[in-house]
N, C-alpha and C positions, 0 to 999 in steps of 0.2 A: 584674258589676263586682267588682274585687278591692281590695286594700289601697291602690291608687293613687287610690281614690275614697272618701275617709273619710266622705262624706255619703251614700253609697249606701243607698237605702231610706228616707232622711229626706224629710220634707215641709217646705218653707219657705214661709211666708206673709210677703209684703212689701207694706206700704202705701206709696204714693208711689213706685211702681215704674216709672213711665213714662220717667224720665230720671234723670240725675245719679247719686247714690250708690245710690238704689233700684234703678235699672236695672243698674248695675255689680255690685251685690250679687247680683241675680238670676242674672247670667251667671257670676259667680264660684261661687256655690253649685251651679249646674247643672254647671259644669266639675268640681266636686268630687263630683258624683253625685246631687245632690238633685233632686227634682221641685218645681216652683214654682207658687204661687198669687200672681199679681201684681195689684195693684189701684191705681187712680188715679181721679181725679174724671172723667176722660173715657177712653173705650175706643176712640175714633175716631182715625184719622190726623189730624195737625195741619196746618193750612195755613200756619203761621208758621215752619216749619222746625225746630221743636223735635221731639225724639223723642216717641213715644207708646207706649201699651201694645201696639200692634200690633208695633212694633219689638222690644220686650222679649220678647214671646211668640215671635216668629220667631227671635230670638237664642238663647233657651233651647232651642227645638226643633232649631235647627241644631247644638246640642251633644248632641243625642240624648236629651234629657230631655223630660218632659211639662210643659206649662204651661197653667194656666187663668187667663185674664184676666177680671177682674171690675170693672166700673165701680162705684166706691165713694166717697162723701163720708163720711169717718170721723166727722164731727160729727153724722151722722144715724143714729139707731138702726135704722131699717128697712134702710138701705144696709148697715150693719155686719152685721145679721142675715142679709142676703142673701149677704154675703161668707162668713160662717161656714157657711151651708147649702151653698153652692157648693163650699167646701173639703171638707166632710165627704162630700158626694155624690160628689166626684171621687176622694178619697183616703182618707177614713175616719179621718184623724188629722192632727195637727200636731205637729211636733217643734221648729221654730224659728219664732218670731213676731217680726217686726221692725216696730216702730212708727216709720216714717220719714216719713210724710206730714206736710207742714207748710205753713202759710200764708206764702208768700214774696213776694207781690206787692209791688213797690216802692212803689206808691201807698199801700198799707196800712202798710208798715214804716217809711217814712222820715219820717212826720209827727212834728213835735215833740210833746212832752207837751201843750202848750197847744192845739195844733191838732188832735190826734187826736180822732176822733169816737167816740162810744159804740159805734157799729156796727163800726168798725174794731177797737176793743179786743175786743169780744165775738167777732168773727170769728176773730181770731188765737188767743184763749184757747180757743175751741171746737175749732178744728182741732188746735192744737199741744199742748193739755193734756187737754181733755175727750176728744178723739179717742183718744189712747192708752189712757186709762182705759176708755173704752167698748169699744174693740177687745179689750183684754186681758180685761175682764170677760166679754165675749161668748164668747171662746175658752176660758174657764176649764174648762168641762166636759171637753173633750178633753185639756187640759193636766194637769188634776188626775188624770185616769185613767191617764195614761202618763208624766207628767213631761215636762220640756222646757226650753227656753231662750227667754226674752223679752228682746229688745234694744230699748231706747228710745234713739233717736237724739237727741242733745242738742247744746248749744253753750255758749258762754260763754268766759270768760277761760281762756287756756292756761297751764299751769304754766311758770314761768320765761320767759314771753313778755310783752312789753308789751301793754296793752289796745288795742282797736281805735282807730285814729286818728279823731279827731272833726273834722269840718269846721265852722267857725264858723257858727252859726245854723241848722244842719241837724240832723235828728233821727235819722239812721241809727245803729243799726238800730231806733230807736224804743223805746218803753217796754214794749209788750205782748209782743213776740217774746222778749226775754231774760227777762222775767218768767215767761212760759209755760215756758221751758226750765229755769229755776231750780226751778219747781214740778215739772217732770218728773223732775229729779234727786231731789227729796225723795220723790216718789211711788215712784221706783225703790227707795229705801231701805226704805220702809214695806212695799211689796209683797214685797221680798226676804225680809224677816223673816216675813211672814205665810205666804208660799207655800213656804218652805223645807221644811216638813213634807210637801209633796206631791212633792218632788223637782224643783221648778221653780226654776231660776236666773233672776234678773232683773238685767240689767246695763244701765247707761247707756253708750252709745258716743259719744264725742266725736270726730268725724272730722277735726278740725282745720280749717285754712283751705283747704278743698279747692276746686280750680278745676273747676267743672262748668258746664253750660250756663247755669243760672239765676244762679249766683253771679257769673259773668262779666257778665251783664246788670246785676245789682244794683250791683256794684262800679263799673262804668263809669258808671252813672247817678248814683252818689253821689260821683264824682270820684276814685276809686281806680284804681291800676294793677293790673288783675287778674292780670298776669303775675307779681306778687310772691307770689301764692298757689301752692299745690302741686298737681301733677297728682293726679287722684282715685285713682291706683294706690297711693299711700301709705296712704290711708284703707282701701282694700280689702284691703291686706296685713294691716293690723291687724284688720279684721273677720274675715278668714279665720282668723287666730290665735284669735279668740274662739270662732268656731263649730266649730272643730276641737279645742278645748282638751280634754285628757283628763279634766279635773276642773272642769266649769263651775261647780259649787257653790262652788268656792274663789273665784270671781269675783263671786258674787252680792252685790248691794247696792253695788257699786263703780262708779265712773266710769272707763272705760278710754279713754285718750287715744291718738291717733295721734302717733307721734314726728314732730317737725317739723324735718327737716333744712332747710338753706338751699335756695332754689329752684334753685340751680345744681347740686345733687347729683342 
């Protein structure tokens, strides 16, 4: 592959890659020339109509790139070790690591603070915050040897945009989810400072209010109009800008936001 494929020879690892932004990122990076390791909590076809890792792997391979699909719960050390070993066995290196997996189940997210259970709180913190810490830590040996880019997918208020609308008496999006993402932003800053010496850039990526399979379901359940959110292609365009940036170290420690045009654009 030539200059039309800026990620030729690169290996990208994406957690939460069975659908939504994770799947779209896998296909984008493959189109740019990268081989992909895709992980999610299930590697089997789904009966509920949602995409699965099977679809992601097929999509990457249809683009002429290699893809390894690994069943992984990012909150479990043994699963993450298996993901790392599968990556090194297949490709021997990692160039881009994207921590995208998140706990997004409506029953876990939408509870008010008073009603949220300890189990729900721990589950979301484990997946959304401990998971990226564990995955990044596990992949450090290869990243420290070769340098690379770590992308932590975050969320929260958007610059110059009003906050999420709240429905009276409802908890959406709950306390644990935004708390975990705020912690992820802070972890990004700390890791960026610590890992700079190894040539590792650490960036938080805020995809904006992206309309993907699960956000549509969550928004509808919470009483929102999902059509007011933007197509995932806006987020992927920004993500492509990050992964092909000529100087990723200039981005390290920052939160990179997807521009939010009006839904009509």
